[in-house]
N, C-alpha and C positions, 0 to 999 in steps of 0.2 A: 504494500500500500504506500502511496506517495502523498505527501502533504505540500500544499503551497506554502512556501516559507517567505516569499516576498509579496507584499500587497500590491495589486495592480492599481494604478491611479484611477479615480473615478472620472468619467467624462460625461458630457452632456451633448448629444446630437453631434458628436465629432469635435466639440470644443472642450477646453479643459474644465469648464464648469458652466452652470446656468447663467451666471452674471455675464460672462464673456459671450456666450451664445446669444443672449438677449440683446446686448448692445450691438453685436455684429448683425443681428437680424434687423434691427431698426436702421442701422447705417446702410445696409444693403437693399432694403425693401422700401424705403421712403425716398422718393425721387429728389426732394430738396436736400435731405441729409446726405444722400449719395453724391450729389453734385458738389456739395461743400467738401465732403471727405476727399474727393478726387483732387481738390485744390491744395490739400495738405499732404505733408510727407510722413507725419507720425500721428499716432492717436492723440497724444498730448496736445500737439499743435491744433488738431481738429477740435478738441474740447475747448481750448482757449479761444480759437477763432469763433466758435459758436456761442461762447459765453456760458457753457454748460457746467462750469466747475461745481456749482451747488445744486444743479438740477438732476432730474431722473427721467428715464424713459417713461412712456405711458403705462408701462407695466410695473413701475416703481423701482427699477434698478438704477442706482445712482451712476451717473456718467463717470464719476471718479471713485467708484466702489473699490476698496482695497483688495477685493477678491478678483478683480479683473486681471486677465493675463494680457498685458499691454503688448507683449512680444507677439502674441498671436494676432492681435488687432493691427499692429504695425505691418505684419506680413500680409494680412488681408488687404490693407490699404495699398500696399505695393502692387497688388494684382488688379486693382481697380482701374 
């Protein structure tokens, strides 16, 4: 019998967590947000450009939630 000795990281819809997925979903599926994100090179730049530092998505996820994987979001933005 074998046992799993290393825990596999949790993922959400292919993203590292729900928060990152939710923010990416809004950025990719709202035409206005998408067009603004295309003008920026990093996720942080996008948040500052939009003035979202203290805001949240319509689903309640903060744009600057500490759980966000900004590396994944930066990579998504490179592909836009």
